[in-house]
C-alpha positions in Angstrom: 45.3 -50.8 26.2 47.5 -53.8 25.4 50.5 -53.3 23.1 50.4 -55.1 19.7 53.4 -57.3 20.6 51.6 -58.5 23.8 48.4 -59.7 22.1 49.8 -63.0 21.1 50.9 -63.8 24.7 47.4 -62.9 25.9 45.8 -65.1 23.2 48.0 -68.0 24.2 47.3 -67.6 27.9 43.5 -67.5 27.2 43.9 -70.8 25.3 45.2 -72.4 28.5 42.3 -70.8 30.4 39.8 -72.3 28.0 41.3 -75.8 28.5 41.1 -75.4 32.2 37.4 -74.4 32.2 36.4 -77.3 29.9 38.3 -79.8 32.1 36.6 -78.5 35.2 33.2 -78.9 33.6 34.0 -82.2 31.9 36.9 -83.9 33.7 37.0 -86.8 31.3 37.9 -84.4 28.4 41.2 -84.9 26.6 42.8 -81.6 25.6 45.0 -81.7 22.5 46.4 -78.4 21.0 45.5 -74.8 21.5 47.3 -72.3 19.3 46.8 -68.6 18.7 45.3 -67.3 15.4 44.9 -63.9 13.8 41.8 -62.9 15.7 42.2 -64.9 18.9 42.8 -68.5 19.8 41.3 -72.0 19.7 41.7 -75.3 21.5 40.8 -78.8 20.2 39.2 -81.2 22.7 38.2 -84.9 22.7 35.0 -84.3 24.7 32.7 -86.8 26.3 30.0 -87.9 23.8 27.4 -85.1 23.2 29.0 -82.6 25.6 29.7 -79.9 23.0 26.2 -80.2 21.5 24.4 -79.2 24.8 22.5 -76.0 24.7 24.4 -73.1 26.4 27.7 -75.1 26.4 29.7 -72.1 25.0 28.2 -69.7 27.5 28.8 -72.1 30.4 32.5 -72.4 29.5 33.0 -68.7 29.1 31.5 -68.0 32.5 33.7 -70.6 34.1 36.8 -69.1 32.4 36.0 -65.7 33.9 35.6 -67.2 37.3 39.0 -69.1 37.1 40.7 -66.0 35.7 40.2 -64.2 39.0 42.3 -66.9 40.8 45.2 -67.0 38.4 48.3 -65.0 38.9 51.1 -66.1 36.5 52.5 -69.1 34.5 55.3 -71.3 35.8 57.3 -73.3 33.3 59.7 -76.2 33.7 61.7 -78.4 31.4 61.1 -82.1 31.8 62.3 -85.4 30.3 60.2 -87.2 27.7 59.7 -90.0 30.3 58.3 -87.6 32.9 56.1 -85.9 30.3 54.7 -89.2 29.1 54.0 -90.2 32.7 52.1 -87.0 33.3 50.0 -87.4 30.2 49.7 -91.2 30.3 45.9 -91.0 29.8 46.0 -88.6 26.9 47.1 -90.3 23.6 47.1 -86.9 21.8 49.7 -85.4 24.1 51.7 -88.6 24.0 51.9 -88.4 20.2 53.1 -84.8 20.5 55.7 -85.8 23.0 56.9 -88.6 20.8 57.4 -86.1 17.9 59.3 -83.6 20.2 61.5 -86.5 21.3 62.3 -87.6 17.7 63.1 -84.0 16.7 65.4 -83.6 19.7 63.5 -80.6 21.0 63.2 -79.7 24.7 59.9 -80.6 26.4 58.3 -78.0 28.7 55.2 -77.9 30.9 53.5 -74.7 31.9 51.2 -74.4 34.9 48.7 -71.8 36.1 46.3 -72.5 38.9 45.4 -76.2 38.8 46.1 -76.7 35.1 49.4 -77.9 33.5 49.8 -78.2 29.8 52.5 -79.4 27.3 53.6 -76.0 25.9 56.6 -74.2 24.3 55.8 -71.1 26.3 54.8 -67.5 25.5 52.4 -66.3 28.1 51.6 -63.0 29.9 53.8 -62.6 33.0 50.8 -61.3 35.0 47.3 -62.5 34.5 46.0 -59.1 35.5 47.4 -57.8 32.1 44.5 -59.5 30.3 41.7 -56.9 29.8 38.5 -58.6 31.0 36.3 -57.0 28.3 38.6 -57.6 25.3 37.9 -61.3 24.7 35.0 -63.8 24.4 34.3 -67.3 23.1 33.1 -67.2 19.6 31.9 -70.6 18.2 32.3 -74.4 18.2 33.4 -76.4 15.2 34.6 -79.9 14.3 38.2 -80.5 13.4 40.1 -83.7 12.7 43.1 -84.4 14.9 46.1 -82.8 13.2 44.0 -81.9 10.2 43.9 -85.5 8.9 40.4 -86.8 8.0 41.6 -90.3 8.7 41.9 -89.3 12.4 39.2 -88.7 15.0 36.9 -85.7 14.8 37.5 -83.4 17.7 35.6 -80.4 19.1 37.3 -77.1 18.4 36.3 -74.1 20.5 37.2 -70.7 19.1 37.8 -67.5 21.1 38.2 -63.9 20.1 40.9 -61.7 21.8 42.0 -58.2 21.0 44.0 -55.3 22.5 40.9 -53.6 23.8 37.1 -53.8 24.2 36.8 -51.3 21.2 38.9 -53.6 19.0 36.8 -56.6 20.0 33.5 -54.8 19.2 34.9 -53.5 16.0 35.8 -57.0 14.9 32.4 -58.4 15.9 30.6 -55.6 13.9 32.8 -56.5 10.9 31.8 -60.1 11.2 28.1 -59.2 11.3 28.6 -57.1 8.2 30.5 -60.0 6.5 27.5 -62.3 7.1 25.2 -59.8 5.3 27.7 -59.7 2.4 28.2 -63.4 2.2 28.6 -64.0 -1.5 26.7 -67.3 -1.3 23.7 -65.5 0.1 23.9 -62.4 -2.2 24.7 -64.6 -5.2 21.3 -66.4 -4.7 19.4 -63.1 -4.0 20.9 -61.4 -7.0 20.4 -64.5 -9.3 24.1 -64.8 -10.2 24.9 -68.5 -9.8 23.5 -71.8 -8.6 24.9 -75.1 -7.4 23.1 -78.4 -8.2 23.5 -81.7 -6.5 23.0 -83.4 -9.8 25.9 -81.5 -11.3 28.1 -81.9 -8.2 29.8 -79.9 -5.4 32.2 -77.2 -6.3 30.9 -77.0 -9.8 29.0 -73.7 -10.2 26.4 -72.9 -12.9 26.3 -69.2 -13.9 23.0 -67.5 -14.7 22.8 -64.9 -17.5 23.5 -62.2 -14.8 26.4 -64.1 -13.2 27.9 -64.9 -16.6 27.9 -61.2 -17.4 29.8 -60.3 -14.3 32.3 -63.1 -14.9 32.7 -62.1 -18.5 33.4 -58.5 -17.6 36.1 -59.6 -15.1 37.7 -61.7 -17.8 37.4 -59.0 -20.4 39.1 -56.4 -18.2 42.0 -58.8 -17.4 42.3 -59.4 -21.1 42.4 -55.7 -21.8 45.1 -55.2 -19.2 47.3 -58.0 -20.4 47.0 -57.1 -24.1 48.4 -53.7 -23.2 51.7 -55.3 -22.2 51.9 -57.7 -25.1 50.1 -60.9 -23.9 48.1 -62.8 -26.6 45.3 -65.2 -25.7 45.6 -69.0 -26.4 43.3 -71.9 -25.6 44.4 -75.3 -24.4 42.6 -78.6 -23.9 41.1 -79.6 -20.5 42.1 -83.3 -20.8 45.7 -84.2 -21.1 48.0 -87.3 -21.0 49.7 -88.0 -17.7 53.1 -87.7 -19.4 52.7 -83.9 -19.7 52.4 -83.6 -15.9 55.2 -86.2 -15.3 57.6 -84.0 -17.3 56.4 -80.8 -15.6 56.7 -82.3 -12.1 53.0 -81.9 -11.2 52.3 -85.6 -11.4 55.0 -86.2 -8.7 54.1 -83.3 -6.4 50.4 -82.6 -7.1 48.8 -85.9 -8.3 46.4 -86.2 -5.3 44.8 -82.9 -6.3 44.1 -83.9 -9.9 41.0 -85.6 -11.4 41.9 -88.8 -13.4 40.0 -89.4 -16.6 39.2 -92.8 -18.0 38.9 -93.5 -21.7 36.6 -96.2 -23.1 39.0 -96.9 -26.0 42.5 -96.2 -24.7 44.6 -97.5 -21.7 46.6 -94.3 -21.6 46.4 -92.3 -18.4 44.7 -88.9 -18.7 43.9 -86.1 -16.3 41.8 -83.0 -16.2 44.3 -80.2 -16.1 44.8 -78.3 -12.8 47.0 -75.5 -14.3 47.9 -74.2 -17.7 51.7 -73.8 -17.5 52.8 -77.2 -18.9 50.6 -76.7 -21.9 52.1 -73.3 -22.7 55.6 -74.9 -22.8 54.3 -77.0 -25.7 53.2 -73.8 -27.6 56.8 -72.5 -27.1 58.3 -75.8 -28.1 56.3 -76.1 -31.3 58.9 -74.3 -33.4 62.4 -72.9 -33.2 63.0 -69.7 -31.3 65.6 -67.0 -31.6 66.7 -64.5 -28.9 65.0 -61.9 -31.1 61.6 -63.6 -30.6 61.7 -63.2 -26.8 59.8 -62.5 -24.7 56.9 -64.6 -25.9 53.9 -63.8 -23.8 50.7 -66.0 -23.8 47.6 -66.1 -21.7 44.9 -68.6 -21.2 41.3 -68.6 -19.7 40.7 -72.4 -20.3 38.9 -74.2 -17.5 40.9 -75.9 -14.7 39.9 -78.7 -12.4 41.2 -79.6 -8.9 40.0 -82.4 -6.7 39.3 -80.4 -3.6 38.0 -82.1 -0.5 34.2 -81.6 -0.1 34.6 -80.0 3.3 36.9 -77.4 2.0 34.6 -76.2 -0.8 33.2 -72.7 -0.2 30.8 -71.1 -2.7 32.9 -69.5 -5.5 36.0 -69.0 -3.4 37.0 -72.7 -3.3 35.9 -74.7 -6.4 36.6 -77.8 -8.3 36.1 -76.2 -11.7 37.3 -72.6 -12.5 39.5 -70.6 -14.8 42.4 -68.2 -14.3 43.6 -65.0 -15.9 46.7 -67.1 -16.3 49.7 -65.9 -18.3 53.3 -67.0 -19.0 56.2 -65.1 -20.4 59.2 -67.0 -21.9 62.1 -64.6 -21.8 65.9 -64.1 -21.5 67.5 -63.5 -18.1 68.2 -59.9 -19.1 64.4 -59.4 -19.6 63.2 -60.7 -16.2 63.1 -57.4 -14.4 61.3 -55.6 -17.2 58.7 -58.4 -17.4 58.1 -58.4 -13.7 57.7 -54.6 -13.6 55.2 -54.5 -16.5 53.0 -57.2 -14.8 53.2 -55.4 -11.5 52.1 -52.3 -13.3 48.9 -53.8 -14.6 48.2 -55.4 -11.3 48.4 -52.0 -9.7 45.9 -50.6 -12.2 43.5 -53.5 -11.6 43.6 -53.1 -7.8 42.9 -49.3 -8.2 40.0 -50.0 -10.5 38.5 -52.6 -8.1 39.1 -50.3 -5.1 41.4 -52.5 -3.2 44.6 -51.7 -1.2 47.3 -54.3 -1.2 50.8 -55.3 0.0 53.4 -57.6 -1.4 54.7 -60.9 0.0 57.9 -62.4 -1.3 57.2 -66.2 -1.1 60.3 -68.3 -0.7 61.0 -72.0 -0.5 61.6 -73.9 2.7 65.2 -75.0 2.6 64.6 -77.5 5.4 62.1 -79.4 3.2 63.6 -79.4 -0.3 61.6 -82.5 -1.2 58.5 -80.3 -1.5 60.0 -78.5 -4.5 61.6 -79.1 -7.9 65.1 -78.1 -8.8 68.5 -77.7 -7.1 69.2 -75.3 -4.1 71.6 -73.1 -6.2 68.8 -72.5 -8.7 66.5 -71.5 -5.9 69.0 -69.2 -4.3 69.6 -67.5 -7.7 65.9 -67.0 -8.5 65.1 -65.7 -5.0 67.9 -63.2 -5.1 66.7 -61.9 -8.4 63.2 -61.4 -7.2 64.4 -59.6 -4.1 66.6 -57.3 -6.2 63.6 -56.3 -8.3 61.6 -55.3 -5.1 64.6 -53.5 -3.5 65.6 -51.6 -6.7 62.1 -50.4 -7.2 61.5 -49.4 -3.6 58.6 -51.8 -3.2 57.7 -52.7 0.4 57.4 -56.4 1.0 57.4 -59.1 3.6 59.3 -62.4 3.2 57.3 -65.6 3.8 59.3 -68.8 3.9 57.8 -72.0 2.7 55.1 -70.4 0.4 56.9 -70.7 -2.9 55.4 -72.6 -5.9 57.0 -76.0 -6.5 59.1 -74.6 -9.3 60.1 -71.2 -8.0 59.7 -68.2 -5.7 56.9 -65.7 -6.2 55.6 -62.3 -5.4 52.1 -62.6 -4.1 49.8 -59.6 -3.9 47.7 -59.6 -0.7 44.7 -57.4 -1.3 42.4 -55.8 1.4 38.7 -55.7 0.7 36.3 -53.1 2.0 36.0 -55.0 5.3 39.8 -55.0 5.8 40.1 -58.8 5.1 43.4 -59.9 3.5 43.1 -62.0 0.4 45.8 -63.5 -1.8 44.8 -62.5 -5.4 47.6 -61.8 -7.8 50.9 -63.6 -8.2 54.1 -63.4 -10.3 56.4 -66.4 -10.2 59.9 -66.9 -11.5 60.7 -70.3 -12.9 64.1 -71.6 -14.1 63.1 -75.2 -13.6 60.1 -76.1 -15.9 61.8 -74.8 -19.1 64.7 -77.0 -18.3 62.5 -80.1 -17.6 60.8 -79.6 -21.0 64.1 -79.0 -22.9 63.0 -75.5 -24.1 65.6 -73.7 -26.1 66.3 -70.5 -28.1 69.2 -69.5 -30.3 71.3 -66.7 -28.8 73.2 -64.0 -30.6 76.4 -66.1 -30.8 74.5 -69.1 -32.2 74.6 -71.1 -28.9 71.5 -72.7 -27.5 70.1 -71.2 -24.3 67.2 -72.2 -22.0 64.5 -69.4 -21.5 63.2 -68.3 -18.2 59.5 -68.8 -17.6 57.5 -66.2 -15.7 54.0 -67.3 -14.4 51.5 -64.6 -13.6 47.9 -63.9 -12.7 46.2 -60.5 -12.5 43.2 -61.3 -10.3 43.7 -65.1 -10.3 40.5 -67.1 -10.8 37.7 -64.8 -12.2 35.2 -67.1 -10.5 36.9 -66.8 -7.1 37.4 -63.1 -7.7 33.7 -62.7 -8.5 32.9 -64.1 -5.1 35.4 -61.7 -3.4 33.9 -58.8 -5.3 30.3 -59.6 -4.4 31.4 -59.2 -0.7 33.7 -56.3 -1.4 30.9 -54.3 -3.0 28.1 -55.9 -0.9 26.5 -56.7 -4.2 26.5 -53.1 -5.4 28.7 -53.6 -8.5 30.1 -50.5 -10.2 28.2 -49.7 -13.4 30.7 -51.4 -15.7 30.4 -54.7 -13.8 26.7 -54.6 -13.1 24.7 -57.4 -14.9 21.8 -54.9 -15.3 22.9 -51.3 -15.6 19.6 -49.5 -16.0 16.0 -50.5 -15.2 13.3 -48.6 -17.1 10.1 -48.2 -15.1 6.8 -46.9 -16.6 4.4 -45.5 -14.0 1.3 -46.9 -15.7 0.4 -49.0 -18.6 -0.2 -46.0 -20.9 3.5 -45.2 -20.4 4.7 -48.6 -21.6 5.1 -47.6 -25.2 7.6 -44.8 -24.3 9.3 -47.1 -21.8 9.8 -49.7 -24.6 11.2 -46.9 -26.8 13.7 -45.8 -24.1 14.7 -49.4 -23.4 15.3 -50.1 -27.1 17.5 -47.0 -27.4 19.7 -48.1 -24.4 20.0 -51.6 -25.7 21.0 -50.5 -29.2 23.8 -48.5 -27.5 25.1 -51.5 -25.6 23.7 -50.6 -22.2 22.6 -53.6 -20.2 19.0 -52.5 -19.5 15.7 -54.1 -18.5 12.2 -52.7 -18.8 9.6 -53.5 -16.1 6.2 -53.6 -17.9 4.5 -55.5 -15.0 1.0 -54.4 -14.0 2.3 -53.3 -10.5 2.3 -50.0 -8.6 5.3 -47.7 -9.0 6.5 -48.2 -5.4 6.8 -51.9 -5.8 8.7 -51.6 -9.1 11.2 -49.1 -7.6 11.7 -51.3 -4.5 12.5 -54.3 -6.8 15.1 -52.2 -8.7 16.7 -51.3 -5.3 16.7 -54.9 -4.1 18.4 -56.0 -7.3 21.0 -53.3 -6.6 20.7 -51.8 -10.1 22.9 -48.7 -10.4 20.3 -46.5 -12.2 16.6 -46.6 -12.8 14.4 -44.4 -15.0 10.9 -43.5 -14.0 8.6 -42.5 -16.9 5.2 -40.9 -16.4 3.0 -38.2 -18.2 5.7 -35.5 -17.9 8.4 -37.6 -19.4 6.2 -38.9 -22.2 5.3 -35.2 -23.1 8.8 -33.9 -22.9 10.5 -37.0 -24.3 13.0 -36.9 -21.4 13.7 -39.3 -18.6 13.7 -38.9 -14.8 16.7 -40.8 -13.4 17.5 -42.1 -9.9 20.8 -43.6 -8.9 21.5 -46.3 -6.4 22.5 -44.9 -3.0 21.8 -45.0 0.7 18.2 -45.0 1.8 15.9 -43.7 -1.0 18.7 -43.4 -3.6 19.8 -40.2 -5.3 17.5 -38.3 -7.7 19.4 -37.0 -10.7 16.3 -35.2 -12.2 15.1 -35.0 -15.8 17.4 -35.0 -18.8 17.3 -36.2 -22.4 18.0 -39.8 -23.0 21.0 -38.8 -25.1 22.6 -36.9 -22.2 21.9 -39.8 -19.9 23.6 -42.2 -22.4 26.6 -39.9 -22.4 26.8 -40.1 -18.6 26.6 -43.9 -18.7 29.2 -44.3 -21.4 31.6 -42.1 -19.6 31.2 -43.9 -16.3 31.6 -47.3 -18.0 34.7 -46.2 -19.9 36.3 -44.8 -16.7 35.3 -47.8 -14.7 34.6 -45.7 -11.6 
């Protein structure tokens, strides 16, 4: 079995092998770049017209890769001048562009060869080709990709390959991918009648059905419950705002391309749909004088946000143009920062335990080599980053530093959750901001009568409820826990003469705030039960002669196969069970 630290070398070597195979099949191909990724590798090609669309193309390339692999032994690298590199790749404009960039940056240029194939490459390959396990990799799929990710450039053909430490790891990953397809929230969302998209409404703009609106509302309510417990109060801010607000905050300068511009019929002022809440919350703070005794001031907002995402990047509920956030901001003194961070981390931990997700923490820092991407001076960034790291260290919280992932106004702690399939997802965030309060001129009067600028802490518990709903659909495979389920109980009479008692049971549950449905359709019992199972309802009640006579209910619970029979009990006892389970959010 391959060591974990060797797998990246194997993936990189296989990218070279892929390029070799494609060139042998289609010699007129122009290879571009071929990096490693978390599950393998890919390579982008400028293929002859129609080549990648031919039936069996992927299989043909993989067979050729395996044949070539038998003849390879190792990789030989050599440093060359830009002139020599350009001469070697004179017929490949993509490589020439890369060489030009390396030359401008003053970086060395190296070529690596194995077999008959030579590529422009920084290195990082296996020393012996025989170290690559033959059954631990395979080609996965073909996709389109713009050169260098820019839609103004030519569309290339991207070939993805999977590569792992062993055959077992590869098969495990493939099995998880198959399970992920079954759990796709777009597929389950339609089957469970949770949300729809309409061409007339527009891409990235979801419409929630009554069932979907229920799930979304429960997510929002739970976030509200958690944040109220640590002193946050809900506000609501307008969706349309003058451009000046975003000019002061800095978003106009750094984020304008991601914002929707709004045109008025009666005013020439520039307006935008808001992409975030933080600038608006500064105006609540600024609306009256503040004393050091007033701080921290904690406010939260579920107002809709809008971002002009590219159509090709939209993805069900997980990448939208219209969404909300369980967004909150604390305006506090510097001596309150640590306490504020810890209280937010506390409720995030509770949320992740409730939703059944494990997580780790990333400390996202700025990129000092590209200060133009951020607001504020380097000394402010150094101060805020040091403070965040101290909080993590003092509280013995494990974390990983990630450079270049900070927000434009400050460093942040990002919570990376793992769902039931082991996929990592960035969900929660806590961000430290010395810059925006300064830009808006926010002040408070300190003990000695002097004016001070507050610190602003940005935080989200699960982020966007809409995105999180999509994540949860896949995490639970549509089997929401009772407290989140849009329908909690289905009441099923066996025959029409049991309908009156079924209606009575349904009314009782509804009066006690249980989300119930009653199925009075003139269908056989088996079909009704199958329907309840297909709808992934947590509990269903079957009512026949025995139940009508005893005034009890026979309950079955959602489970594997045929479900779990809980037997007969009084409706009052069943209600107690439901209420306890809902309260505990099991």
